[in-house]
C-alpha positions as CSV (number, residue, x, y, z in Angstrom):
1,M,113.7,77.8,79.0
2,A,117.4,77.9,80.0
3,K,117.4,81.7,79.7
4,V,114.4,82.0,82.0
5,G,116.0,79.8,84.7
6,R,119.2,81.8,84.4
7,L,117.3,85.1,84.6
8,F,115.4,83.9,87.7
9,G,118.6,82.9,89.4
10,L,120.2,86.2,88.5
11,V,117.2,88.2,89.9
12,L,117.3,86.1,93.1
13,R,121.0,86.7,93.6
14,L,120.7,90.5,93.0
15,L,117.9,90.7,95.6
16,A,119.9,88.6,98.0
17,L,122.9,90.8,97.4
18,G,120.8,93.9,98.2
19,A,119.4,92.3,101.3
20,T,122.6,91.0,102.8
21,M,124.5,94.2,101.9
22,S,121.8,96.3,103.5
23,A,121.9,94.1,106.6
24,A,125.6,94.5,107.0
25,I,125.6,98.3,106.5
26,V,122.7,98.9,108.8
27,M,124.2,96.7,111.5
28,G,127.6,98.3,111.0
29,T,126.1,101.8,111.5
30,S,124.1,101.0,114.6
31,H,125.2,102.9,117.7
32,E,123.7,105.3,120.2
33,R,124.8,107.1,123.3
34,A,122.5,107.3,126.3
35,S,122.6,108.4,129.9
36,V,120.9,106.7,132.8
37,F,121.2,108.2,136.3
38,A,124.1,110.4,135.2
39,I,126.0,107.4,133.9
40,S,126.7,107.6,130.1
41,F,127.1,104.6,128.0
42,E,127.2,103.8,124.3
43,A,125.4,100.9,122.6
44,K,127.1,99.7,119.4
45,Y,127.1,96.5,117.4
46,S,130.8,95.8,118.0
47,D,130.2,95.3,121.7
48,I,128.2,92.2,121.1
49,P,129.9,89.2,119.4
50,S,126.7,87.9,117.9
51,F,126.1,91.2,116.1
52,K,129.7,91.3,114.9
53,Y,129.3,87.8,113.5
54,F,126.0,88.8,111.9
55,M,127.6,91.8,110.2
56,I,130.6,89.8,109.0
57,A,128.6,86.9,107.7
58,N,126.3,89.2,105.7
59,A,129.3,91.1,104.3
60,V,130.9,87.8,103.3
61,V,127.7,86.6,101.7
62,S,127.4,89.9,99.8
63,V,130.8,89.5,98.3
64,Y,130.1,85.9,97.4
65,S,126.8,87.0,95.7
66,F,128.5,89.7,93.8
67,L,131.2,87.3,92.5
68,V,128.7,84.6,91.5
69,I,126.7,87.1,89.4
70,F,129.6,87.4,87.0
71,L,130.3,83.7,86.7
72,P,129.8,82.5,83.1
73,A,126.8,80.3,82.5
74,E,128.8,77.8,80.4
75,T,131.3,76.9,83.1
76,L,131.2,73.7,85.1
77,L,131.8,75.7,88.3
78,W,128.0,75.9,88.8
79,R,128.1,72.5,90.5
80,L,130.5,74.0,93.0
81,V,128.3,77.0,93.3
82,A,125.5,74.8,94.5
83,A,127.7,73.5,97.3
84,F,128.7,77.0,98.2
85,D,125.1,78.1,98.2
86,M,124.5,75.5,100.9
87,V,127.4,76.8,103.0
88,V,126.3,80.4,102.6
89,T,122.7,79.5,103.5
90,L,123.9,77.8,106.7
91,L,126.1,80.7,107.5
92,L,123.2,83.1,107.2
93,T,121.0,80.9,109.2
94,S,123.4,80.7,112.1
95,S,124.2,84.4,112.1
96,V,120.5,85.5,112.0
97,S,119.7,83.0,114.8
98,A,122.5,84.2,117.0
99,A,121.7,87.9,116.5
100,L,118.0,87.3,117.0
101,A,118.6,85.6,120.3
102,V,120.7,88.5,121.6
103,A,118.3,91.1,120.2
104,Q,115.4,89.4,122.0
105,V,117.3,89.6,125.3
106,G,118.1,93.3,124.7
107,K,114.5,94.0,124.0
108,D,112.8,92.0,126.7
109,G,115.6,91.3,129.2
110,N,115.8,88.1,131.2
111,V,114.2,88.3,134.7
112,R,115.7,85.1,135.9
113,A,119.3,86.1,134.9
114,G,118.8,89.6,136.2
115,W,119.3,91.2,132.7
116,L,117.4,94.4,132.2
117,P,116.1,95.4,128.7
118,I,118.0,98.2,127.1
119,C,115.7,99.2,124.3
120,G,114.0,101.8,126.5
121,Q,117.2,103.7,126.9
122,V,118.6,103.3,123.3
123,P,115.6,103.1,120.9
124,K,117.5,104.3,117.9
125,Y,120.0,101.6,118.3
126,C,117.3,98.9,118.8
127,N,115.5,100.2,115.7
128,H,118.7,99.9,113.6
129,V,119.3,96.4,114.9
130,S,115.7,95.4,114.1
131,G,116.1,96.8,110.6
132,A,119.3,94.9,110.1
133,L,117.8,91.7,111.3
134,G,114.8,92.2,109.0
135,A,117.1,92.6,106.0
136,G,119.2,89.7,107.1
137,F,116.1,87.5,107.4
138,A,115.0,88.5,104.0
139,G,118.4,87.6,102.7
140,L,118.2,84.2,104.3
141,I,114.8,83.5,102.7
142,L,116.2,84.6,99.3
143,Y,119.2,82.3,99.8
144,V,116.9,79.4,100.6
145,M,115.2,80.0,97.3
146,I,118.6,80.3,95.6
147,L,119.7,77.1,97.1
148,L,116.6,75.3,95.9
149,H,117.1,76.8,92.4
150,S,120.8,75.8,92.4
151,V,120.1,72.2,93.4
152,H,117.3,72.0,90.8
153,T,119.7,73.4,88.1
154,V,122.4,70.9,89.0
155,L,120.1,67.9,89.2
156,Y,118.1,68.7,86.1
157,P,120.4,70.7,83.8
158,L,118.4,70.0,80.6
159,L,115.2,71.6,82.0
160,D,116.9,74.9,82.7
């Protein structure tokens, strides 16, 4: 039973590693140049602080996931890993939320604030951001599952 629980946790962490790494890479490569009324501009993730935060948070979580995969099963550090899993899940939640809010304004604009949508001018950029947000959200869902598994493992060590 312990091997099945350990294997389940390993598979979840590998999937989360893939999702968060994909989110960071796709967000980091999102840029597009466009011209509107003879005015040229470039849309890139680094111009928006929420997107930078999203990319950095996913990169940090990817590194954390990679390191935890190689942690021996016999060590007592797994109790600390459960606490770090909570921190990482909260980090992903805040980064996805911030990036989704900005992406929604970029897609739909805000009439009351006078902000125009930009996705009509830079669709490739918006598609990249949407893909990164999808991968980031998948990573968040996986980390919620990892958190639940970690807490279960710490609370009921004899069952796993």
